[in-house]
N, CA, C and O atoms as a GROMACS GRO file, in nm:
protein
  404
    1MET      N    1   0.085  -0.118   0.000
    1MET     CA    2   0.000   0.000   0.000
    1MET      C    3   0.089   0.124   0.000
    1MET      O    4   0.181   0.134   0.082
    2THR      N    5   0.064   0.216  -0.089
    2THR     CA    6   0.142   0.338  -0.093
    2THR      C    7   0.084   0.438   0.005
    2THR      O    8  -0.029   0.422   0.052
    3ASP      N    9   0.162   0.542   0.035
    3ASP     CA   10   0.113   0.647   0.126
    3ASP      C   11  -0.015   0.710   0.073
    3ASP      O   12  -0.100   0.753   0.151
    4GLN      N   13  -0.029   0.716  -0.058
    4GLN     CA   14  -0.146   0.776  -0.120
    4GLN      C   15  -0.274   0.703  -0.078
    4GLN      O   16  -0.380   0.765  -0.070
    5TRP      N   17  -0.265   0.572  -0.050
    5TRP     CA   18  -0.384   0.494  -0.020
    5TRP      C   19  -0.396   0.454   0.127
    5TRP      O   20  -0.466   0.357   0.158
    6LYS      N   21  -0.330   0.524   0.216
    6LYS     CA   22  -0.350   0.498   0.357
    6LYS      C   23  -0.492   0.540   0.394
    6LYS      O   24  -0.540   0.646   0.354
    7TRP      N   25  -0.557   0.456   0.470
    7TRP     CA   26  -0.694   0.484   0.510
    7TRP      C   27  -0.697   0.580   0.628
    7TRP      O   28  -0.599   0.593   0.702
    8ALA      N   29  -0.809   0.647   0.644
    8ALA     CA   30  -0.825   0.746   0.750
    8ALA      C   31  -0.824   0.680   0.888
    8ALA      O   32  -0.867   0.565   0.903
    9PRO      N   33  -0.774   0.750   0.988
    9PRO     CA   34  -0.778   0.696   1.124
    9PRO      C   35  -0.922   0.694   1.178
    9PRO      O   36  -1.010   0.761   1.126
   10VAL      N   37  -0.942   0.616   1.283
   10VAL     CA   38  -1.076   0.599   1.341
   10VAL      C   39  -1.136   0.734   1.382
   10VAL      O   40  -1.255   0.756   1.364
   11LYS      N   41  -1.055   0.822   1.435
   11LYS     CA   42  -1.105   0.954   1.475
   11LYS      C   43  -1.169   1.026   1.356
   11LYS      O   44  -1.275   1.086   1.370
   12ARG      N   45  -1.105   1.018   1.241
   12ARG     CA   46  -1.160   1.084   1.121
   12ARG      C   47  -1.287   1.013   1.075
   12ARG      O   48  -1.382   1.078   1.031
   13ILE      N   49  -1.291   0.881   1.085
   13ILE     CA   50  -1.411   0.805   1.049
   13ILE      C   51  -1.529   0.855   1.132
   13ILE      O   52  -1.638   0.878   1.079
   14LYS      N   53  -1.507   0.872   1.261
   14LYS     CA   54  -1.614   0.918   1.350
   14LYS      C   55  -1.657   1.060   1.316
   14LYS      O   56  -1.775   1.092   1.324
   15GLU      N   57  -1.563   1.144   1.278
   15GLU     CA   58  -1.597   1.282   1.239
   15GLU      C   59  -1.686   1.285   1.115
   15GLU      O   60  -1.786   1.356   1.112
   16VAL      N   61  -1.648   1.208   1.014
   16VAL     CA   62  -1.730   1.210   0.892
   16VAL      C   63  -1.862   1.137   0.913
   16VAL      O   64  -1.961   1.168   0.846
   17ALA      N   65  -1.865   1.041   1.003
   17ALA     CA   66  -1.993   0.977   1.038
   17ALA      C   67  -2.087   1.082   1.096
   17ALA      O   68  -2.206   1.084   1.063
   18GLU      N   69  -2.036   1.169   1.182
   18GLU     CA   70  -2.118   1.276   1.239
   18GLU      C   71  -2.166   1.372   1.130
   18GLU      O   72  -2.279   1.421   1.134
   19GLU      N   73  -2.079   1.399   1.034
   19GLU     CA   74  -2.118   1.486   0.921
   19GLU      C   75  -2.234   1.423   0.843
   19GLU      O   76  -2.331   1.491   0.810
   20LEU      N   77  -2.222   1.294   0.813
   20LEU     CA   78  -2.329   1.226   0.739
   20LEU      C   79  -2.458   1.218   0.821
   20LEU      O   80  -2.567   1.235   0.767
   21LYS      N   81  -2.446   1.194   0.950
   21LYS     CA   82  -2.563   1.193   1.037
   21LYS      C   83  -2.635   1.327   1.031
   21LYS      O   84  -2.758   1.331   1.020
   22ALA      N   85  -2.560   1.435   1.039
   22ALA     CA   86  -2.620   1.569   1.036
   22ALA      C   87  -2.693   1.592   0.904
   22ALA      O   88  -2.803   1.649   0.902
   23THR      N   89  -2.633   1.548   0.795
   23THR     CA   90  -2.698   1.563   0.664
   23THR      C   91  -2.828   1.484   0.659
   23THR      O   92  -2.930   1.535   0.612
   24ILE      N   93  -2.825   1.363   0.707
   24ILE     CA   94  -2.944   1.279   0.706
   24ILE      C   95  -3.052   1.336   0.797
   24ILE      O   96  -3.170   1.335   0.763
   25ARG      N   97  -3.012   1.388   0.913
   25ARG     CA   98  -3.110   1.444   1.007
   25ARG      C   99  -3.178   1.570   0.956
   25ARG      O  100  -3.284   1.607   1.007
   26THR      N  101  -3.120   1.637   0.856
   26THR     CA  102  -3.187   1.754   0.802
   26THR      C  103  -3.321   1.716   0.740
   26THR      O  104  -3.416   1.793   0.744
   27ARG      N  105  -3.329   1.596   0.683
   27ARG     CA  106  -3.453   1.549   0.623
   27ARG      C  107  -3.527   1.450   0.713
   27ARG      O  108  -3.650   1.444   0.712
   28TYR      N  109  -3.452   1.372   0.790
   28TYR     CA  110  -3.510   1.268   0.876
   28TYR      C  111  -3.460   1.289   1.019
   28TYR      O  112  -3.368   1.219   1.063
   29PRO      N  113  -3.519   1.384   1.091
   29PRO     CA  114  -3.468   1.419   1.224
   29PRO      C  115  -3.475   1.306   1.327
   29PRO      O  116  -3.402   1.309   1.426
   30ASP      N  117  -3.561   1.208   1.305
   30ASP     CA  118  -3.574   1.097   1.400
   30ASP      C  119  -3.486   0.977   1.365
   30ASP      O  120  -3.498   0.872   1.428
   31ALA      N  121  -3.400   0.991   1.266
   31ALA     CA  122  -3.313   0.880   1.226
   31ALA      C  123  -3.224   0.837   1.342
   31ALA      O  124  -3.183   0.919   1.424
   32LYS      N  125  -3.197   0.709   1.348
   32LYS     CA  126  -3.108   0.651   1.450
   32LYS      C  127  -2.988   0.591   1.377
   32LYS      O  128  -2.999   0.550   1.261
   33PHE      N  129  -2.873   0.586   1.444
   33PHE     CA  130  -2.749   0.543   1.379
   33PHE      C  131  -2.669   0.449   1.467
   33PHE      O  132  -2.673   0.455   1.590
   34LYS      N  133  -2.594   0.361   1.400
   34LYS     CA  134  -2.495   0.274   1.463
   34LYS      C  135  -2.375   0.268   1.368
   34LYS      O  136  -2.391   0.241   1.249
   35LEU      N  137  -2.258   0.294   1.420
   35LEU     CA  138  -2.136   0.289   1.342
   35LEU      C  139  -2.062   0.161   1.377
   35LEU      O  140  -2.040   0.131   1.495
   36SER      N  141  -2.023   0.084   1.275
   36SER     CA  142  -1.948  -0.039   1.299
   36SER      C  143  -1.855  -0.067   1.182
   36SER      O  144  -1.876  -0.018   1.070
   37ARG      N  145  -1.753  -0.146   1.209
   37ARG     CA  146  -1.667  -0.192   1.100
   37ARG      C  147  -1.745  -0.288   1.014
   37ARG      O  148  -1.830  -0.363   1.064
   38ALA      N  149  -1.718  -0.288   0.885
   38ALA     CA  150  -1.782  -0.383   0.795
   38ALA      C  151  -1.730  -0.523   0.827
   38ALA      O  152  -1.612  -0.541   0.856
   39GLN      N  153  -1.816  -0.621   0.821
   39GLN     CA  154  -1.776  -0.757   0.854
   39GLN      C  155  -1.682  -0.817   0.750
   39GLN      O  156  -1.596  -0.898   0.783
   40ASP      N  157  -1.698  -0.778   0.624
   40ASP     CA  158  -1.621  -0.839   0.516
   40ASP      C  159  -1.495  -0.762   0.479
   40ASP      O  160  -1.418  -0.807   0.394
   41ASP      N  161  -1.473  -0.645   0.541
   41ASP     CA  162  -1.356  -0.563   0.508
   41ASP      C  163  -1.322  -0.479   0.631
   41ASP      O  164  -1.392  -0.382   0.661
   42ARG      N  165  -1.218  -0.515   0.701
   42ARG     CA  166  -1.183  -0.448   0.826
   42ARG      C  167  -1.140  -0.302   0.806
   42ARG      O  168  -1.132  -0.227   0.903
   43GLU      N  169  -1.113  -0.262   0.683
   43GLU     CA  170  -1.078  -0.122   0.657
   43GLU      C  171  -1.204  -0.037   0.637
   43GLU      O  172  -1.198   0.085   0.651
   44ALA      N  173  -1.315  -0.101   0.606
   44ALA     CA  174  -1.439  -0.029   0.576
   44ALA      C  175  -1.528  -0.018   0.699
   44ALA      O  176  -1.520  -0.098   0.792
   45TRP      N  177  -1.613   0.083   0.697
   45TRP     CA  178  -1.707   0.109   0.806
   45TRP      C  179  -1.847   0.121   0.750
   45TRP      O  180  -1.866   0.166   0.637
   46ASN      N  181  -1.947   0.082   0.831
   46ASN     CA  182  -2.087   0.098   0.796
   46ASN      C  183  -2.152   0.192   0.896
   46ASN      O  184  -2.132   0.180   1.017
   47LEU      N  185  -2.230   0.284   0.844
   47LEU     CA  186  -2.313   0.369   0.928
   47LEU      C  187  -2.456   0.320   0.910
   47LEU      O  188  -2.527   0.364   0.819
   48TRP      N  189  -2.498   0.228   0.997
   48TRP     CA  190  -2.632   0.172   0.992
   48TRP      C  191  -2.729   0.283   1.029
   48TRP      O  192  -2.714   0.348   1.132
   49THR      N  193  -2.828   0.304   0.944
   49THR     CA  194  -2.919   0.417   0.960
   49THR      C  195  -3.063   0.369   0.961
   49THR      O  196  -3.111   0.313   0.862
   50LEU      N  197  -3.130   0.390   1.072
   50LEU     CA  198  -3.270   0.351   1.088
   50LEU      C  199  -3.357   0.472   1.055
   50LEU      O  200  -3.349   0.575   1.121
   51VAL      N  201  -3.440   0.457   0.953
   51VAL     CA  202  -3.532   0.562   0.913
   51VAL      C  203  -3.671   0.503   0.894
   51VAL      O  204  -3.685   0.390   0.848
   52ASP      N  205  -3.772   0.578   0.930
   52ASP     CA  206  -3.909   0.532   0.917
   52ASP      C  207  -3.969   0.590   0.788
   52ASP      O  208  -4.052   0.681   0.791
   53ILE      N  209  -3.926   0.533   0.675
   53ILE     CA  210  -3.978   0.575   0.544
   53ILE      C  211  -3.998   0.450   0.459
   53ILE      O  212  -3.943   0.344   0.489
   54ASP      N  213  -4.078   0.464   0.353
   54ASP     CA  214  -4.107   0.350   0.267
   54ASP      C  215  -3.988   0.306   0.183
   54ASP      O  216  -3.968   0.187   0.160
   55ASP      N  217  -3.907   0.402   0.139
   55ASP     CA  218  -3.795   0.369   0.051
   55ASP      C  219  -3.664   0.417   0.114
   55ASP      O  220  -3.627   0.533   0.098
   56PRO      N  221  -3.594   0.329   0.184
   56PRO     CA  222  -3.468   0.370   0.249
   56PRO      C  223  -3.363   0.422   0.150
   56PRO      O  224  -3.270   0.492   0.192
   57ASP      N  225  -3.375   0.390   0.023
   57ASP     CA  226  -3.279   0.442  -0.074
   57ASP      C  227  -3.283   0.595  -0.084
   57ASP      O  228  -3.189   0.656  -0.134
   58GLU      N  229  -3.391   0.656  -0.036
   58GLU     CA  230  -3.397   0.802  -0.034
   58GLU      C  231  -3.284   0.859   0.053
   58GLU      O  232  -3.235   0.969   0.027
   59VAL      N  233  -3.245   0.785   0.154
   59VAL     CA  234  -3.134   0.828   0.240
   59VAL      C  235  -3.006   0.833   0.158
   59VAL      O  236  -2.929   0.929   0.168
   60ASN      N  237  -2.982   0.730   0.078
   60ASN     CA  238  -2.861   0.729  -0.005
   60ASN      C  239  -2.860   0.844  -0.104
   60ASN      O  240  -2.753   0.895  -0.138
   61ASP      N  241  -2.977   0.885  -0.151
   61ASP     CA  242  -2.982   0.998  -0.243
   61ASP      C  243  -2.927   1.125  -0.179
   61ASP      O  244  -2.870   1.210  -0.247
   62LEU      N  245  -2.943   1.137  -0.048
   62LEU     CA  246  -2.894   1.256   0.024
   62LEU      C  247  -2.742   1.259   0.036
   62LEU      O  248  -2.682   1.366   0.032
   63ILE      N  249  -2.681   1.144   0.049
   63ILE     CA  250  -2.538   1.140   0.086
   63ILE      C  251  -2.448   1.076  -0.019
   63ILE      O  252  -2.327   1.074  -0.002
   64ARG      N  253  -2.506   1.025  -0.127
   64ARG     CA  254  -2.429   0.949  -0.226
   64ARG      C  255  -2.305   1.024  -0.276
   64ARG      O  256  -2.196   0.968  -0.279
   65ASP      N  257  -2.322   1.150  -0.314
   65ASP     CA  258  -2.208   1.227  -0.368
   65ASP      C  259  -2.099   1.245  -0.263
   65ASP      O  260  -1.980   1.232  -0.293
   66ARG      N  261  -2.139   1.276  -0.141
   66ARG     CA  262  -2.040   1.296  -0.035
   66ARG      C  263  -1.971   1.165   0.000
   66ARG      O  264  -1.850   1.162   0.024
   67GLU      N  265  -2.047   1.058   0.004
   67GLU     CA  266  -1.990   0.926   0.033
   67GLU      C  267  -1.883   0.890  -0.071
   67GLU      O  268  -1.776   0.841  -0.035
   68LEU      N  269  -1.912   0.913  -0.197
   68LEU     CA  270  -1.816   0.884  -0.304
   68LEU      C  271  -1.694   0.976  -0.294
   68LEU      O  272  -1.581   0.931  -0.313
   69GLU      N  273  -1.717   1.102  -0.265
   69GLU     CA  274  -1.606   1.196  -0.249
   69GLU      C  275  -1.514   1.154  -0.134
   69GLU      O  276  -1.392   1.160  -0.147
   70MET      N  277  -1.574   1.112  -0.023
   70MET     CA  278  -1.493   1.068   0.091
   70MET      C  279  -1.406   0.949   0.052
   70MET      O  280  -1.289   0.943   0.090
   71LEU      N  281  -1.462   0.857  -0.021
   71LEU     CA  282  -1.387   0.738  -0.059
   71LEU      C  283  -1.276   0.770  -0.158
   71LEU      O  284  -1.162   0.730  -0.138
   72THR      N  285  -1.309   0.842  -0.264
   72THR     CA  286  -1.212   0.863  -0.372
   72THR      C  287  -1.109   0.971  -0.343
   72THR      O  288  -0.994   0.959  -0.384
   73GLU      N  289  -1.150   1.078  -0.273
   73GLU     CA  290  -1.058   1.189  -0.251
   73GLU      C  291  -0.993   1.187  -0.112
   73GLU      O  292  -0.879   1.232  -0.096
   74GLU      N  293  -1.066   1.136  -0.012
   74GLU     CA  294  -1.014   1.139   0.125
   74GLU      C  295  -0.977   1.000   0.177
   74GLU      O  296  -0.925   0.987   0.287
   75HIS      N  297  -1.005   0.898   0.097
   75HIS     CA  298  -0.974   0.759   0.135
   75HIS      C  299  -1.042   0.718   0.266
   75HIS      O  300  -0.982   0.658   0.354
   76ILE      N  301  -1.170   0.753   0.274
   76ILE     CA  302  -1.250   0.719   0.392
   76ILE      C  303  -1.358   0.620   0.346
   76ILE      O  304  -1.456   0.660   0.285
   77PRO      N  305  -1.339   0.491   0.377
   77PRO     CA  306  -1.435   0.389   0.334
   77PRO      C  307  -1.552   0.375   0.433
   77PRO      O  308  -1.558   0.279   0.511
   78LEU      N  309  -1.643   0.472   0.427
   78LEU     CA  310  -1.759   0.474   0.516
   78LEU      C  311  -1.884   0.469   0.430
   78LEU      O  312  -1.903   0.551   0.341
   79TYR      N  313  -1.970   0.371   0.458
   79TYR     CA  314  -2.088   0.349   0.377
   79TYR      C  315  -2.213   0.356   0.462
   79TYR      O  316  -2.222   0.291   0.567
   80VAL      N  317  -2.310   0.434   0.417
   80VAL     CA  318  -2.438   0.443   0.486
   80VAL      C  319  -2.524   0.324   0.443
   80VAL      O  320  -2.537   0.296   0.324
   81VAL      N  321  -2.582   0.255   0.543
   81VAL     CA  322  -2.667   0.140   0.517
   81VAL      C  323  -2.805   0.172   0.576
   81VAL      O  324  -2.829   0.148   0.695
   82PRO      N  325  -2.896   0.224   0.494
   82PRO     CA  326  -3.028   0.259   0.546
   82PRO      C  327  -3.117   0.135   0.563
   82PRO      O  328  -3.115   0.045   0.480
   83THR      N  329  -3.195   0.134   0.671
   83THR     CA  330  -3.289   0.026   0.697
   83THR      C  331  -3.420   0.086   0.746
   83THR      O  332  -3.424   0.200   0.792
   84ARG      N  333  -3.528   0.007   0.735
   84ARG     CA  334  -3.660   0.052   0.779
   84ARG      C  335  -3.702  -0.026   0.902
   84ARG      O  336  -3.679  -0.147   0.912
   85GLY      N  337  -3.764   0.042   0.992
   85GLY     CA  338  -3.824  -0.023   1.107
   85GLY      C  339  -3.722  -0.082   1.203
   85GLY      O  340  -3.619  -0.134   1.161
   86LYS      N  341  -3.751  -0.074   1.332
   86LYS     CA  342  -3.657  -0.120   1.434
   86LYS      C  343  -3.626  -0.268   1.422
   86LYS      O  344  -3.511  -0.310   1.439
   87GLU      N  345  -3.728  -0.350   1.394
   87GLU     CA  346  -3.705  -0.494   1.383
   87GLU      C  347  -3.605  -0.522   1.270
   87GLU      O  348  -3.512  -0.602   1.287
   88ARG      N  349  -3.624  -0.457   1.158
   88ARG     CA  350  -3.533  -0.477   1.044
   88ARG      C  351  -3.393  -0.424   1.077
   88ARG      O  352  -3.293  -0.484   1.039
   89PHE      N  353  -3.388  -0.313   1.146
   89PHE     CA  354  -3.261  -0.252   1.187
   89PHE      C  355  -3.180  -0.350   1.270
   89PHE      O  356  -3.061  -0.367   1.248
   90MET      N  357  -3.244  -0.415   1.365
   90MET     CA  358  -3.176  -0.510   1.452
   90MET      C  359  -3.133  -0.635   1.375
   90MET      O  360  -3.029  -0.693   1.405
   91VAL      N  361  -3.212  -0.678   1.277
   91VAL     CA  362  -3.175  -0.794   1.196
   91VAL      C  363  -3.053  -0.763   1.111
   91VAL      O  364  -2.965  -0.847   1.096
   92ASP      N  365  -3.047  -0.643   1.054
   92ASP     CA  366  -2.938  -0.606   0.965
   92ASP      C  367  -2.805  -0.586   1.037
   92ASP      O  368  -2.698  -0.602   0.977
   93LEU      N  369  -2.810  -0.552   1.164
   93LEU     CA  370  -2.686  -0.528   1.237
   93LEU      C  371  -2.611  -0.658   1.262
   93LEU      O  372  -2.673  -0.762   1.289
   94PRO      N  373  -2.481  -0.654   1.254
   94PRO     CA  374  -2.404  -0.773   1.290
   94PRO      C  375  -2.435  -0.814   1.435
   94PRO      O  376  -2.466  -0.728   1.518
   95ALA      N  377  -2.428  -0.941   1.464
   95ALA     CA  378  -2.463  -0.993   1.596
   95ALA      C  379  -2.388  -0.922   1.708
   95ALA      O  380  -2.447  -0.892   1.812
   96LYS      N  381  -2.261  -0.894   1.689
   96LYS     CA  382  -2.180  -0.829   1.793
   96LYS      C  383  -2.239  -0.692   1.827
   96LYS      O  384  -2.243  -0.654   1.945
   97ILE      N  385  -2.284  -0.619   1.728
   97ILE     CA  386  -2.343  -0.487   1.751
   97ILE      C  387  -2.476  -0.501   1.822
   97ILE      O  388  -2.506  -0.424   1.914
   98ARG      N  389  -2.559  -0.598   1.780
   98ARG     CA  390  -2.690  -0.616   1.844
   98ARG      C  391  -2.673  -0.642   1.993
   98ARG      O  392  -2.750  -0.591   2.074
   99LYS      N  393  -2.572  -0.719   2.029
   99LYS     CA  394  -2.552  -0.754   2.170
   99LYS      C  395  -2.506  -0.634   2.252
   99LYS      O  396  -2.542  -0.622   2.370
  100THR      N  397  -2.428  -0.545   2.193
  100THR     CA  398  -2.371  -0.434   2.269
  100THR      C  399  -2.444  -0.305   2.242
  100THR      O  400  -2.436  -0.211   2.322
  101GLY      N  401  -2.517  -0.297   2.130
  101GLY     CA  402  -2.575  -0.174   2.081
  101GLY      C  403  -2.680  -0.116   2.163
  101GLY      O  404  -2.735  -0.011   2.129
   0.00000   0.00000   0.00000
């Protein structure tokens, strides 16, 4: 891995997660969030987002450009994973997160 492709430190991941949360809350103020490492890639992070809407992809429409910019320009592999309803939110979370979350 070259210096150009060093991934962001955890502190920076948390900062940009807060930025994405703020963006999402502008449209969905009751959204809930859980930040966790991706199970299949220890360098990547998921921002699990619980929203009470019919089409969770609307959340991705809000942040898609920023998410891509973070990955390509800032080397921050953080992905928003929108889900509907609390039951679905708990099913989608990795078991470790459900137990501690």
